[in-house]
Biopython code that builds the backbone (N, CA, C, O; Angstrom):
import numpy as np
from Bio.PDB.StructureBuilder import StructureBuilder

atoms = [
    (1, "UNK", "N", (5.695, 1.328, -21.793)),
    (1, "UNK", "CA", (4.497, 0.873, -21.902)),
    (1, "UNK", "C", (3.245, 1.554, -21.403)),
    (1, "UNK", "O", (3.308, 1.703, -20.183)),
    (2, "UNK", "N", (1.817, 2.146, -22.082)),
    (2, "UNK", "CA", (1.133, 2.206, -21.337)),
    (2, "UNK", "C", (0.166, 1.154, -20.497)),
    (2, "UNK", "O", (0.041, 0.088, -21.099)),
    (3, "UNK", "N", (-0.670, 1.232, -19.012)),
    (3, "UNK", "CA", (-1.227, 0.432, -18.588)),
    (3, "UNK", "C", (-2.580, 0.129, -19.357)),
    (3, "UNK", "O", (-3.098, 0.955, -20.108)),
    (4, "UNK", "N", (-3.025, -0.929, -19.145)),
    (4, "UNK", "CA", (-4.328, -1.564, -20.059)),
    (4, "UNK", "C", (-5.596, -0.107, -19.834)),
    (4, "UNK", "O", (-6.220, 0.250, -20.833)),
    (5, "UNK", "N", (-5.795, 0.460, -18.753)),
    (5, "UNK", "CA", (-6.936, 1.196, -18.432)),
    (5, "UNK", "C", (-6.553, 2.218, -19.290)),
    (5, "UNK", "O", (-7.263, 2.368, -20.284)),
    (6, "UNK", "N", (-5.300, 3.191, -19.100)),
    (6, "UNK", "CA", (-4.816, 4.173, -20.010)),
    (6, "UNK", "C", (-5.292, 3.525, -21.314)),
    (6, "UNK", "O", (-6.391, 3.889, -21.732)),
    (7, "UNK", "N", (-4.649, 2.674, -21.961)),
    (7, "UNK", "CA", (-4.962, 2.317, -23.546)),
    (7, "UNK", "C", (-6.585, 1.904, -23.555)),
    (7, "UNK", "O", (-6.838, 1.287, -24.589)),
    (8, "UNK", "N", (-7.452, 2.028, -22.916)),
    (8, "UNK", "CA", (-8.707, 1.510, -23.455)),
    (8, "UNK", "C", (-9.144, 3.253, -23.346)),
    (8, "UNK", "O", (-9.694, 3.849, -24.272)),
    (9, "UNK", "N", (-8.836, 3.774, -22.256)),
    (9, "UNK", "CA", (-9.682, 4.963, -22.472)),
    (9, "UNK", "C", (-9.143, 6.148, -23.925)),
    (9, "UNK", "O", (-9.743, 7.134, -24.352)),
    (10, "UNK", "N", (-7.775, 5.527, -24.397)),
    (10, "UNK", "CA", (-7.250, 6.326, -25.470)),
    (10, "UNK", "C", (-7.927, 5.783, -26.704)),
    (10, "UNK", "O", (-8.342, 6.393, -27.689)),
    (11, "UNK", "N", (-7.942, 4.586, -26.443)),
    (11, "UNK", "CA", (-8.962, 4.426, -27.701)),
    (11, "UNK", "C", (-10.099, 4.817, -27.713)),
    (11, "UNK", "O", (-10.684, 5.121, -28.752)),
    (12, "UNK", "N", (-10.699, 4.889, -26.344)),
    (12, "UNK", "CA", (-12.057, 5.172, -26.528)),
    (12, "UNK", "C", (-12.077, 6.996, -26.701)),
    (12, "UNK", "O", (-13.031, 7.509, -26.117)),
    (13, "UNK", "N", (-11.532, 7.567, -27.123)),
    (13, "UNK", "CA", (-11.170, 9.030, -26.950)),
    (13, "UNK", "C", (-12.072, 8.992, -28.426)),
    (13, "UNK", "O", (-13.162, 9.560, -28.494)),
    (14, "UNK", "N", (-11.521, 8.307, -29.505)),
    (14, "UNK", "CA", (-12.263, 8.835, -31.144)),
    (14, "UNK", "C", (-13.452, 8.507, -31.146)),
    (14, "UNK", "O", (-13.816, 7.595, -30.404)),
    (15, "UNK", "N", (-14.158, 9.023, -31.797)),
    (15, "UNK", "CA", (-15.506, 9.333, -31.940)),
    (15, "UNK", "C", (-15.685, 7.891, -32.798)),
    (15, "UNK", "O", (-16.616, 7.127, -32.543)),
    (16, "UNK", "N", (-14.966, 7.686, -33.551)),
    (16, "UNK", "CA", (-15.063, 6.746, -34.667)),
    (16, "UNK", "C", (-15.247, 5.272, -33.909)),
    (16, "UNK", "O", (-16.233, 4.536, -33.938)),
    (17, "UNK", "N", (-14.140, 5.107, -33.311)),
    (17, "UNK", "CA", (-13.817, 3.970, -32.455)),
    (17, "UNK", "C", (-15.231, 3.662, -31.228)),
    (17, "UNK", "O", (-15.762, 2.597, -30.915)),
    (18, "UNK", "N", (-15.453, 4.797, -30.850)),
    (18, "UNK", "CA", (-16.488, 4.548, -29.573)),
    (18, "UNK", "C", (-17.744, 4.215, -30.488)),
    (18, "UNK", "O", (-18.502, 3.488, -29.846)),
    (19, "UNK", "N", (-18.198, 4.467, -31.662)),
    (19, "UNK", "CA", (-19.038, 3.940, -32.222)),
    (19, "UNK", "C", (-19.434, 2.864, -32.921)),
    (19, "UNK", "O", (-20.519, 2.654, -33.462)),
    (20, "UNK", "N", (-17.934, 1.833, -32.836)),
    (20, "UNK", "CA", (-17.639, 1.078, -33.547)),
    (20, "UNK", "C", (-17.713, 0.147, -32.339)),
    (20, "UNK", "O", (-18.163, -0.992, -32.467)),
    (21, "UNK", "N", (-17.429, 0.453, -31.571)),
    (21, "UNK", "CA", (-18.055, -0.486, -29.863)),
    (21, "UNK", "C", (-18.984, -0.548, -29.554)),
    (21, "UNK", "O", (-19.246, -1.513, -28.835)),
    (22, "UNK", "N", (-20.060, 0.399, -29.876)),
    (22, "UNK", "CA", (-21.451, 0.838, -29.557)),
    (22, "UNK", "C", (-22.406, -0.385, -30.919)),
    (22, "UNK", "O", (-23.537, -0.859, -30.807)),
    (23, "UNK", "N", (-21.637, -0.523, -31.811)),
    (23, "UNK", "CA", (-22.226, -1.238, -32.595)),
    (23, "UNK", "C", (-21.873, -2.522, -32.389)),
    (23, "UNK", "O", (-22.772, -3.350, -32.538)),
    (24, "UNK", "N", (-20.629, -2.968, -32.037)),
    (24, "UNK", "CA", (-20.401, -4.121, -31.622)),
    (24, "UNK", "C", (-20.871, -4.774, -30.582)),
    (24, "UNK", "O", (-20.546, -5.956, -30.477)),
    (25, "UNK", "N", (-21.731, -4.179, -29.578)),
    (25, "UNK", "CA", (-22.271, -4.307, -28.946)),
    (25, "UNK", "C", (-23.589, -5.406, -29.296)),
    (25, "UNK", "O", (-23.962, -6.369, -28.626)),
    (26, "UNK", "N", (-24.068, -4.940, -30.446)),
    (26, "UNK", "CA", (-25.480, -5.776, -30.927)),
    (26, "UNK", "C", (-24.928, -6.781, -31.392)),
    (26, "UNK", "O", (-25.754, -7.693, -31.441)),
    (27, "UNK", "N", (-23.839, -7.123, -31.804)),
    (27, "UNK", "CA", (-23.739, -7.991, -32.627)),
    (27, "UNK", "C", (-21.841, -8.013, -33.326)),
    (27, "UNK", "O", (-21.257, -7.031, -33.782)),
    (28, "UNK", "N", (-21.290, -9.385, -33.196)),
    (28, "UNK", "CA", (-20.575, -9.322, -34.180)),
    (28, "UNK", "C", (-20.088, -8.747, -35.428)),
    (28, "UNK", "O", (-20.886, -9.070, -36.308)),
    (29, "UNK", "N", (-19.131, -8.036, -35.907)),
    (29, "UNK", "CA", (-19.259, -7.807, -37.355)),
    (29, "UNK", "C", (-17.995, -7.918, -38.076)),
    (29, "UNK", "O", (-16.957, -7.852, -37.417)),
    (30, "UNK", "N", (-17.935, -8.101, -39.525)),
    (30, "UNK", "CA", (-16.593, -8.005, -40.323)),
    (30, "UNK", "C", (-16.188, -6.694, -40.095)),
    (30, "UNK", "O", (-16.826, -5.776, -39.579)),
    (31, "UNK", "N", (-14.620, -6.715, -40.706)),
    (31, "UNK", "CA", (-14.290, -4.958, -41.134)),
    (31, "UNK", "C", (-15.350, -4.259, -42.174)),
    (31, "UNK", "O", (-15.975, -3.219, -41.962)),
    (32, "UNK", "N", (-15.395, -4.988, -43.216)),
    (32, "UNK", "CA", (-16.387, -4.621, -44.328)),
    (32, "UNK", "C", (-17.790, -4.235, -43.798)),
    (32, "UNK", "O", (-18.391, -3.358, -44.418)),
    (33, "UNK", "N", (-18.374, -4.801, -42.710)),
    (33, "UNK", "CA", (-19.664, -4.400, -42.205)),
    (33, "UNK", "C", (-19.734, -3.182, -41.077)),
    (33, "UNK", "O", (-20.704, -2.499, -40.749)),
    (34, "UNK", "N", (-18.486, -3.155, -40.642)),
    (34, "UNK", "CA", (-18.058, -2.047, -39.823)),
    (34, "UNK", "C", (-17.852, -1.071, -40.531)),
    (34, "UNK", "O", (-18.405, -0.048, -40.127)),
    (35, "UNK", "N", (-17.075, -0.948, -41.740)),
    (35, "UNK", "CA", (-16.453, -0.035, -42.491)),
    (35, "UNK", "C", (-18.054, 0.285, -43.246)),
    (35, "UNK", "O", (-17.953, 1.354, -43.847)),
    (36, "UNK", "N", (-19.135, -0.162, -43.361)),
    (36, "UNK", "CA", (-19.915, 0.311, -44.214)),
    (36, "UNK", "C", (-20.380, 1.754, -43.888)),
    (36, "UNK", "O", (-20.010, 2.622, -44.678)),
    (37, "UNK", "N", (-21.095, 2.105, -42.895)),
    (37, "UNK", "CA", (-21.520, 3.428, -42.930)),
    (37, "UNK", "C", (-20.900, 4.558, -42.648)),
    (37, "UNK", "O", (-21.392, 5.613, -42.250)),
    (38, "UNK", "N", (-19.271, 4.166, -42.977)),
    (38, "UNK", "CA", (-18.251, 5.553, -42.873)),
    (38, "UNK", "C", (-17.756, 5.675, -43.988)),
    (38, "UNK", "O", (-17.298, 4.689, -44.566)),
    (39, "UNK", "N", (-17.741, 6.540, -44.375)),
    (39, "UNK", "CA", (-16.923, 7.304, -45.723)),
    (39, "UNK", "C", (-15.562, 7.196, -45.480)),
    (39, "UNK", "O", (-14.935, 8.227, -45.237)),
    (40, "UNK", "N", (-14.825, 5.792, -45.513)),
    (40, "UNK", "CA", (-13.598, 5.863, -45.211)),
    (40, "UNK", "C", (-13.250, 4.543, -45.351)),
    (40, "UNK", "O", (-14.096, 3.702, -45.048)),
    (41, "UNK", "N", (-11.789, 4.066, -45.892)),
    (41, "UNK", "CA", (-11.672, 2.775, -46.651)),
    (41, "UNK", "C", (-11.749, 1.401, -45.261)),
    (41, "UNK", "O", (-11.711, 1.591, -44.045)),
    (42, "UNK", "N", (-11.851, 0.217, -45.926)),
    (42, "UNK", "CA", (-11.917, -0.232, -44.473)),
    (42, "UNK", "C", (-9.991, -0.870, -44.169)),
    (42, "UNK", "O", (-9.450, -1.780, -43.541)),
    (43, "UNK", "N", (-9.731, -0.179, -44.704)),
    (43, "UNK", "CA", (-8.140, -0.152, -43.992)),
    (43, "UNK", "C", (-7.887, 1.337, -43.046)),
    (43, "UNK", "O", (-6.879, 1.500, -42.359)),
    (44, "UNK", "N", (-8.867, 2.236, -43.150)),
    (44, "UNK", "CA", (-8.746, 2.920, -42.231)),
    (44, "UNK", "C", (-9.831, 2.096, -41.165)),
    (44, "UNK", "O", (-9.604, 2.425, -40.001)),
    (45, "UNK", "N", (-10.338, 1.647, -41.227)),
    (45, "UNK", "CA", (-11.612, 0.775, -40.086)),
    (45, "UNK", "C", (-10.404, -0.135, -39.426)),
    (45, "UNK", "O", (-10.349, -0.256, -38.202)),
    (46, "UNK", "N", (-9.471, -0.747, -40.261)),
    (46, "UNK", "CA", (-9.129, -1.755, -39.682)),
    (46, "UNK", "C", (-7.777, -1.007, -38.894)),
    (46, "UNK", "O", (-7.301, -1.643, -37.953)),
    (47, "UNK", "N", (-7.205, 0.198, -39.214)),
    (47, "UNK", "CA", (-6.405, 0.903, -38.227)),
    (47, "UNK", "C", (-7.062, 1.139, -37.073)),
    (47, "UNK", "O", (-6.488, 0.819, -36.032)),
    (48, "UNK", "N", (-8.495, 1.790, -37.001)),
    (48, "UNK", "CA", (-9.235, 1.858, -35.745)),
    (48, "UNK", "C", (-9.410, 0.301, -35.037)),
    (48, "UNK", "O", (-9.593, 0.303, -33.820)),
    (49, "UNK", "N", (-9.366, -0.947, -35.695)),
    (49, "UNK", "CA", (-9.554, -1.844, -35.043)),
    (49, "UNK", "C", (-8.732, -2.481, -34.238)),
    (49, "UNK", "O", (-8.927, -3.267, -33.311)),
    (50, "UNK", "N", (-7.536, -1.919, -34.844)),
    (50, "UNK", "CA", (-6.057, -2.149, -34.217)),
    (50, "UNK", "C", (-6.020, -1.415, -32.781)),
    (50, "UNK", "O", (-5.934, -1.887, -31.647)),
    (51, "UNK", "N", (-6.093, -0.404, -33.135)),
    (51, "UNK", "CA", (-6.136, 0.193, -31.752)),
    (51, "UNK", "C", (-6.918, -0.400, -30.598)),
    (51, "UNK", "O", (-6.384, -0.857, -29.587)),
    (52, "UNK", "N", (-8.408, -0.352, -30.857)),
    (52, "UNK", "CA", (-9.058, -1.124, -29.922)),
    (52, "UNK", "C", (-8.804, -2.323, -29.508)),
    (52, "UNK", "O", (-9.251, -2.687, -28.420)),
    (53, "UNK", "N", (-7.919, -3.297, -30.418)),
    (53, "UNK", "CA", (-7.139, -4.806, -30.293)),
    (53, "UNK", "C", (-6.203, -4.527, -29.260)),
    (53, "UNK", "O", (-6.187, -5.196, -28.227)),
    (54, "UNK", "N", (-5.273, -3.404, -29.508)),
    (54, "UNK", "CA", (-4.300, -3.130, -28.633)),
    (54, "UNK", "C", (-4.585, -2.660, -27.236)),
    (54, "UNK", "O", (-3.627, -2.588, -26.467)),
    (55, "UNK", "N", (-5.909, -2.297, -26.767)),
    (55, "UNK", "CA", (-6.290, -1.893, -25.995)),
    (55, "UNK", "C", (-7.290, -3.184, -25.375)),
    (55, "UNK", "O", (-7.487, -3.137, -24.161)),
    (56, "UNK", "N", (-7.834, -4.160, -26.030)),
    (56, "UNK", "CA", (-8.152, -5.762, -25.296)),
    (56, "UNK", "C", (-9.231, -5.238, -25.556)),
    (56, "UNK", "O", (-10.010, -5.959, -24.934)),
    (57, "UNK", "N", (-10.179, -4.017, -26.343)),
    (57, "UNK", "CA", (-11.720, -3.918, -26.660)),
    (57, "UNK", "C", (-12.552, -4.838, -27.309)),
    (57, "UNK", "O", (-13.739, -5.043, -27.055)),
    (58, "UNK", "N", (-11.553, -5.621, -28.540)),
    (58, "UNK", "CA", (-12.089, -6.290, -29.097)),
    (58, "UNK", "C", (-10.808, -7.599, -29.482)),
    (58, "UNK", "O", (-9.690, -7.682, -28.972)),
    (59, "UNK", "N", (-11.505, -8.641, -30.676)),
    (59, "UNK", "CA", (-10.782, -9.454, -30.660)),
    (59, "UNK", "C", (-11.391, -9.663, -31.904)),
    (59, "UNK", "O", (-12.495, -9.173, -32.140)),
    (60, "UNK", "N", (-10.439, -10.724, -33.188)),
    (60, "UNK", "CA", (-10.833, -11.249, -34.177)),
    (60, "UNK", "C", (-10.871, -12.765, -34.074)),
    (60, "UNK", "O", (-10.108, -13.468, -33.411)),
    (61, "UNK", "N", (-11.761, -13.104, -34.747)),
    (61, "UNK", "CA", (-11.522, -14.856, -34.711)),
    (61, "UNK", "C", (-11.922, -15.072, -36.116)),
    (61, "UNK", "O", (-12.532, -14.207, -36.744)),
    (62, "UNK", "N", (-11.531, -16.409, -36.703)),
    (62, "UNK", "CA", (-12.084, -16.599, -37.977)),
    (62, "UNK", "C", (-12.702, -17.844, -38.048)),
    (62, "UNK", "O", (-12.246, -18.936, -37.710)),
    (63, "UNK", "N", (-13.994, -17.516, -38.613)),
    (63, "UNK", "CA", (-15.094, -18.314, -39.068)),
    (63, "UNK", "C", (-15.164, -18.672, -40.196)),
    (63, "UNK", "O", (-16.068, -18.121, -40.825)),
    (64, "UNK", "N", (-14.453, -19.529, -40.845)),
    (64, "UNK", "CA", (-14.556, -20.017, -42.590)),
    (64, "UNK", "C", (-14.027, -18.989, -43.382)),
    (64, "UNK", "O", (-12.834, -18.695, -43.455)),
    (65, "UNK", "N", (-14.988, -18.437, -43.993)),
    (65, "UNK", "CA", (-13.746, -17.077, -44.891)),
    (65, "UNK", "C", (-14.283, -15.821, -44.276)),
    (65, "UNK", "O", (-14.128, -14.711, -44.786)),
    (66, "UNK", "N", (-15.032, -16.087, -42.960)),
    (66, "UNK", "CA", (-15.263, -14.462, -42.116)),
    (66, "UNK", "C", (-14.196, -14.395, -41.121)),
    (66, "UNK", "O", (-13.627, -15.341, -40.576)),
    (67, "UNK", "N", (-14.016, -13.215, -40.972)),
    (67, "UNK", "CA", (-13.299, -12.918, -39.460)),
    (67, "UNK", "C", (-13.894, -11.514, -38.585)),
    (67, "UNK", "O", (-13.440, -10.374, -38.676)),
    (68, "UNK", "N", (-15.250, -12.060, -37.566)),
    (68, "UNK", "CA", (-15.500, -11.247, -37.420)),
    (68, "UNK", "C", (-14.821, -10.424, -36.169)),
    (68, "UNK", "O", (-13.834, -10.788, -35.530)),
    (69, "UNK", "N", (-15.476, -9.408, -36.005)),
    (69, "UNK", "CA", (-14.416, -8.770, -34.829)),
    (69, "UNK", "C", (-15.731, -8.851, -33.595)),
    (69, "UNK", "O", (-16.940, -8.703, -33.772)),
    (70, "UNK", "N", (-14.929, -9.157, -32.246)),
    (70, "UNK", "CA", (-16.071, -9.536, -31.130)),
    (70, "UNK", "C", (-15.589, -8.500, -30.349)),
    (70, "UNK", "O", (-14.397, -8.209, -30.246)),
    (71, "UNK", "N", (-16.734, -7.808, -29.666)),
    (71, "UNK", "CA", (-16.412, -7.199, -28.640)),
    (71, "UNK", "C", (-16.044, -7.647, -27.147)),
    (71, "UNK", "O", (-16.850, -8.398, -26.597)),
    (72, "UNK", "N", (-14.893, -7.252, -26.439)),
    (72, "UNK", "CA", (-14.547, -8.307, -25.332)),
    (72, "UNK", "C", (-15.121, -7.196, -24.042)),
    (72, "UNK", "O", (-14.629, -6.215, -23.485)),
    (73, "UNK", "N", (-16.397, -7.931, -23.931)),
    (73, "UNK", "CA", (-17.195, -6.563, -22.615)),
    (73, "UNK", "C", (-16.547, -6.363, -21.467)),
    (73, "UNK", "O", (-16.639, -5.273, -20.903)),
    (74, "UNK", "N", (-15.715, -7.497, -20.894)),
    (74, "UNK", "CA", (-15.162, -7.442, -19.895)),
    (74, "UNK", "C", (-13.912, -6.331, -19.344)),
    (74, "UNK", "O", (-13.498, -6.028, -18.225)),
    (75, "UNK", "N", (-13.559, -5.910, -20.744)),
    (75, "UNK", "CA", (-12.961, -4.983, -19.979)),
    (75, "UNK", "C", (-13.411, -3.684, -19.586)),
    (75, "UNK", "O", (-12.868, -2.727, -19.034)),
    (76, "UNK", "N", (-14.603, -3.929, -20.044)),
    (76, "UNK", "CA", (-15.610, -2.598, -19.406)),
    (76, "UNK", "C", (-15.807, -2.854, -17.925)),
    (76, "UNK", "O", (-16.629, -2.195, -17.289)),
    (77, "UNK", "N", (-15.055, -3.817, -17.353)),
    (77, "UNK", "CA", (-15.680, -4.116, -16.015)),
    (77, "UNK", "C", (-13.804, -3.392, -15.259)),
    (77, "UNK", "O", (-13.560, -3.537, -14.061)),
    (78, "UNK", "N", (-13.140, -2.943, -15.874)),
    (78, "UNK", "CA", (-11.711, -2.647, -15.670)),
    (78, "UNK", "C", (-11.867, -0.845, -15.664)),
    (78, "UNK", "O", (-11.246, -0.071, -14.935)),
    (79, "UNK", "N", (-12.896, -0.497, -16.718)),
    (79, "UNK", "CA", (-13.373, 0.917, -16.288)),
    (79, "UNK", "C", (-14.293, 1.171, -14.905)),
    (79, "UNK", "O", (-14.203, 1.793, -13.846)),
    (80, "UNK", "N", (-15.196, 0.322, -15.574)),
    (80, "UNK", "CA", (-16.127, 0.198, -14.574)),
    (80, "UNK", "C", (-15.594, 0.335, -13.199)),
    (80, "UNK", "O", (-16.031, 1.240, -12.488)),
    (81, "UNK", "N", (-14.773, -0.405, -12.800)),
    (81, "UNK", "CA", (-14.085, -0.287, -11.144)),
    (81, "UNK", "C", (-13.454, 0.859, -10.663)),
    (81, "UNK", "O", (-13.403, 1.236, -9.492)),
    (82, "UNK", "N", (-12.753, 1.631, -12.116)),
    (82, "UNK", "CA", (-11.855, 2.739, -11.930)),
    (82, "UNK", "C", (-12.768, 3.787, -11.803)),
    (82, "UNK", "O", (-12.389, 4.567, -10.929)),
    (83, "UNK", "N", (-13.963, 4.160, -12.397)),
    (83, "UNK", "CA", (-14.793, 4.839, -12.415)),
    (83, "UNK", "C", (-15.838, 4.832, -11.326)),
    (83, "UNK", "O", (-16.398, 5.920, -11.197)),
    (84, "UNK", "N", (-16.287, 3.761, -10.413)),
    (84, "UNK", "CA", (-16.811, 4.004, -9.007)),
    (84, "UNK", "C", (-15.878, 4.189, -8.365)),
    (84, "UNK", "O", (-15.906, 5.382, -8.061)),
    (85, "UNK", "N", (-14.841, 3.623, -7.861)),
    (85, "UNK", "CA", (-13.679, 4.520, -6.996)),
    (85, "UNK", "C", (-14.218, 5.572, -6.930)),
    (85, "UNK", "O", (-14.804, 5.881, -5.892)),
    (86, "UNK", "N", (-14.167, 6.570, -8.205)),
    (86, "UNK", "CA", (-13.796, 8.308, -7.753)),
    (86, "UNK", "C", (-15.176, 8.783, -7.992)),
    (86, "UNK", "O", (-15.375, 9.996, -7.925)),
    (87, "UNK", "N", (-15.959, 8.143, -8.208)),
    (87, "UNK", "CA", (-17.599, 8.370, -7.854)),
    (87, "UNK", "C", (-17.943, 8.156, -6.644)),
    (87, "UNK", "O", (-18.778, 8.939, -6.192)),
    (88, "UNK", "N", (-17.381, 6.948, -5.644)),
    (88, "UNK", "CA", (-17.726, 7.130, -4.599)),
    (88, "UNK", "C", (-17.021, 8.446, -3.722)),
    (88, "UNK", "O", (-17.734, 9.327, -3.241)),
    (89, "UNK", "N", (-15.667, 8.446, -3.602)),
    (89, "UNK", "CA", (-15.110, 9.737, -3.246)),
    (89, "UNK", "C", (-15.820, 10.711, -3.502)),
    (89, "UNK", "O", (-16.260, 11.355, -2.550)),
    (90, "UNK", "N", (-16.248, 11.236, -5.288)),
    (90, "UNK", "CA", (-16.969, 12.738, -5.162)),
    (90, "UNK", "C", (-18.430, 12.577, -4.274)),
    (90, "UNK", "O", (-18.946, 13.592, -3.808)),
    (91, "UNK", "N", (-18.870, 11.633, -4.134)),
    (91, "UNK", "CA", (-20.216, 11.265, -3.590)),
    (91, "UNK", "C", (-19.918, 11.474, -1.966)),
    (91, "UNK", "O", (-20.655, 12.151, -1.249)),
    (92, "UNK", "N", (-18.801, 10.833, -1.527)),
    (92, "UNK", "CA", (-18.711, 11.445, 0.087)),
    (92, "UNK", "C", (-18.474, 12.811, 0.595)),
    (92, "UNK", "O", (-18.921, 13.381, 1.590)),
    (93, "UNK", "N", (-17.398, 13.322, -0.629)),
    (93, "UNK", "CA", (-16.937, 15.006, -0.470)),
    (93, "UNK", "C", (-18.334, 15.339, -0.548)),
    (93, "UNK", "O", (-18.748, 15.915, 0.457)),
    (94, "UNK", "N", (-19.207, 15.132, -1.493)),
    (94, "UNK", "CA", (-20.175, 16.285, -1.770)),
    (94, "UNK", "C", (-21.443, 15.638, -0.606)),
    (94, "UNK", "O", (-22.403, 16.389, -0.776)),
    (95, "UNK", "N", (-21.754, 14.774, 0.277)),
    (95, "UNK", "CA", (-22.061, 14.443, 1.811)),
    (95, "UNK", "C", (-21.767, 15.082, 2.546)),
    (95, "UNK", "O", (-22.619, 15.552, 3.300)),
    (96, "UNK", "N", (-20.261, 15.445, 2.698)),
    (96, "UNK", "CA", (-19.817, 16.460, 3.468)),
    (96, "UNK", "C", (-19.790, 17.849, 3.617)),
    (96, "UNK", "O", (-19.705, 18.595, 4.592)),
    (97, "UNK", "N", (-19.894, 18.035, 2.254)),
    (97, "UNK", "CA", (-20.439, 19.593, 1.656)),
    (97, "UNK", "C", (-21.615, 19.810, 2.323)),
    (97, "UNK", "O", (-21.879, 20.745, 3.079)),
    (98, "UNK", "N", (-22.294, 18.901, 2.000)),
    (98, "UNK", "CA", (-23.826, 19.195, 2.506)),
    (98, "UNK", "C", (-24.479, 19.607, 4.043)),
    (98, "UNK", "O", (-25.326, 20.333, 4.563)),
    (99, "UNK", "N", (-23.141, 18.298, 4.452)),
    (99, "UNK", "CA", (-23.880, 18.360, 6.009)),
    (99, "UNK", "C", (-22.970, 19.629, 6.526)),
    (99, "UNK", "O", (-23.552, 20.183, 7.459)),
    (100, "UNK", "N", (-22.009, 20.110, 6.279)),
    (100, "UNK", "CA", (-21.778, 21.426, 6.153)),
    (100, "UNK", "C", (-22.249, 22.901, 6.189)),
    (100, "UNK", "O", (-22.120, 23.916, 6.872)),
    (101, "UNK", "N", (-22.975, 22.376, 4.881)),
    (101, "UNK", "CA", (-23.986, 23.779, 4.503)),
    (101, "UNK", "C", (-25.077, 23.634, 5.100)),
    (101, "UNK", "O", (-25.637, 24.723, 5.230)),
    (102, "UNK", "N", (-25.886, 22.429, 5.710)),
    (102, "UNK", "CA", (-27.058, 22.505, 6.607)),
    (102, "UNK", "C", (-26.842, 23.272, 7.921)),
    (102, "UNK", "O", (-27.432, 24.195, 8.482)),
    (103, "UNK", "N", (-25.564, 22.385, 8.239)),
    (103, "UNK", "CA", (-25.029, 23.026, 9.451)),
    (103, "UNK", "C", (-24.534, 24.516, 9.422)),
    (103, "UNK", "O", (-24.535, 25.076, 10.518)),
    (104, "UNK", "N", (-24.232, 25.034, 8.651)),
    (104, "UNK", "CA", (-24.193, 26.577, 8.478)),
    (104, "UNK", "C", (-25.724, 27.211, 8.273)),
    (104, "UNK", "O", (-26.139, 28.248, 8.789)),
    (105, "UNK", "N", (-26.247, 26.565, 7.633)),
    (105, "UNK", "CA", (-27.778, 26.828, 7.454)),
    (105, "UNK", "C", (-28.314, 27.040, 8.721)),
    (105, "UNK", "O", (-28.902, 28.074, 9.038)),
    (106, "UNK", "N", (-28.076, 25.832, 9.646)),
    (106, "UNK", "CA", (-28.988, 25.752, 10.818)),
    (106, "UNK", "C", (-28.555, 27.280, 12.006)),
    (106, "UNK", "O", (-29.324, 28.087, 12.529)),
    (107, "UNK", "N", (-27.216, 27.185, 12.076)),
    (107, "UNK", "CA", (-26.514, 28.508, 12.925)),
    (107, "UNK", "C", (-26.766, 29.942, 12.106)),
    (107, "UNK", "O", (-26.642, 30.985, 12.747)),
    (108, "UNK", "N", (-27.042, 29.985, 11.004)),
    (108, "UNK", "CA", (-27.261, 31.273, 10.356)),
    (108, "UNK", "C", (-28.735, 31.697, 10.779)),
    (108, "UNK", "O", (-29.080, 32.824, 11.132)),
    (109, "UNK", "N", (-29.629, 30.427, 10.659)),
    (109, "UNK", "CA", (-30.815, 30.406, 11.146)),
    (109, "UNK", "C", (-31.080, 31.192, 12.589)),
    (109, "UNK", "O", (-31.673, 32.250, 12.798)),
    (110, "UNK", "N", (-30.399, 30.253, 13.530)),
    (110, "UNK", "CA", (-30.256, 30.515, 15.025)),
    (110, "UNK", "C", (-29.731, 32.089, 15.085)),
    (110, "UNK", "O", (-30.260, 32.999, 15.724)),
    (111, "UNK", "N", (-28.786, 32.150, 14.415)),
    (111, "UNK", "CA", (-28.601, 33.642, 14.520)),
    (111, "UNK", "C", (-29.378, 34.604, 14.053)),
    (111, "UNK", "O", (-29.370, 35.664, 14.680)),
    (112, "UNK", "N", (-30.147, 34.499, 12.975)),
    (112, "UNK", "CA", (-31.151, 35.511, 12.382)),
    (112, "UNK", "C", (-32.514, 35.474, 13.981)),
    (112, "UNK", "O", (-32.969, 36.576, 14.288)),
    (113, "UNK", "N", (-32.846, 34.636, 14.539)),
    (113, "UNK", "CA", (-33.656, 34.595, 15.245)),
    (113, "UNK", "C", (-33.365, 35.375, 16.849)),
    (113, "UNK", "O", (-34.042, 36.123, 17.554)),
    (114, "UNK", "N", (-32.062, 34.787, 16.968)),
    (114, "UNK", "CA", (-31.715, 35.749, 18.246)),
    (114, "UNK", "C", (-31.576, 37.145, 18.018)),
    (114, "UNK", "O", (-31.796, 38.025, 18.850)),
    (115, "UNK", "N", (-31.172, 37.310, 16.767)),
    (115, "UNK", "CA", (-30.985, 38.781, 16.680)),
    (115, "UNK", "C", (-32.775, 39.611, 16.602)),
    (115, "UNK", "O", (-33.219, 40.637, 17.118)),
    (116, "UNK", "N", (-33.271, 38.762, 15.876)),
    (116, "UNK", "CA", (-34.668, 39.232, 16.279)),
    (116, "UNK", "C", (-35.227, 39.228, 17.562)),
    (116, "UNK", "O", (-35.967, 40.150, 17.907)),
    (117, "UNK", "N", (-35.001, 38.446, 18.191)),
    (117, "UNK", "CA", (-35.789, 38.258, 19.566)),
    (117, "UNK", "C", (-34.962, 39.732, 20.504)),
    (117, "UNK", "O", (-35.485, 40.195, 21.517)),
    (118, "UNK", "N", (-33.679, 40.266, 19.941)),
    (118, "UNK", "CA", (-33.057, 41.189, 20.939)),
    (118, "UNK", "C", (-33.949, 42.674, 20.140)),
    (118, "UNK", "O", (-33.944, 43.631, 20.914)),
    (119, "UNK", "N", (-34.451, 42.883, 19.189)),
    (119, "UNK", "CA", (-34.663, 43.930, 19.088)),
    (119, "UNK", "C", (-35.756, 44.749, 19.598)),
    (119, "UNK", "O", (-35.793, 45.955, 19.349)),
]
sb = StructureBuilder()
sb.init_structure("model")
sb.init_model(0)
sb.init_chain("A")
sb.init_seg("    ")
for serial, (resi, resn, name, xyz) in enumerate(atoms, 1):
    if name == "N":
        sb.init_residue(resn, " ", resi, " ")
    sb.init_atom(name, np.array(xyz, "f"), 0.0, 1.0, " ", f" {name:<3s}", serial, name[0])
structure = sb.get_structure()
């Protein structure tokens, strides 16, 4: 069974599911409300929601006759922590590269100055 982070990224690989998540950041909505802007059936949207539910991104509750879908925003903390770790590592590599290029540039400038003095 894949880990939750893999399930989250796989669920968000689909543009329709990403759009559903974006819409749920504004407010909870029913399957019918979520299906409105798409040219697909409510069953198709329900399938997308099942994938999002399995990844832990959304949950469904019951309010009388309504069954609103709710975004579980804390799952984004998992993604953010993973992304942040690799962002920091990339920044450290770029800082080392910048330092090396600066050092090389200084050495090149020094060599050019010496060559000019020797003439």
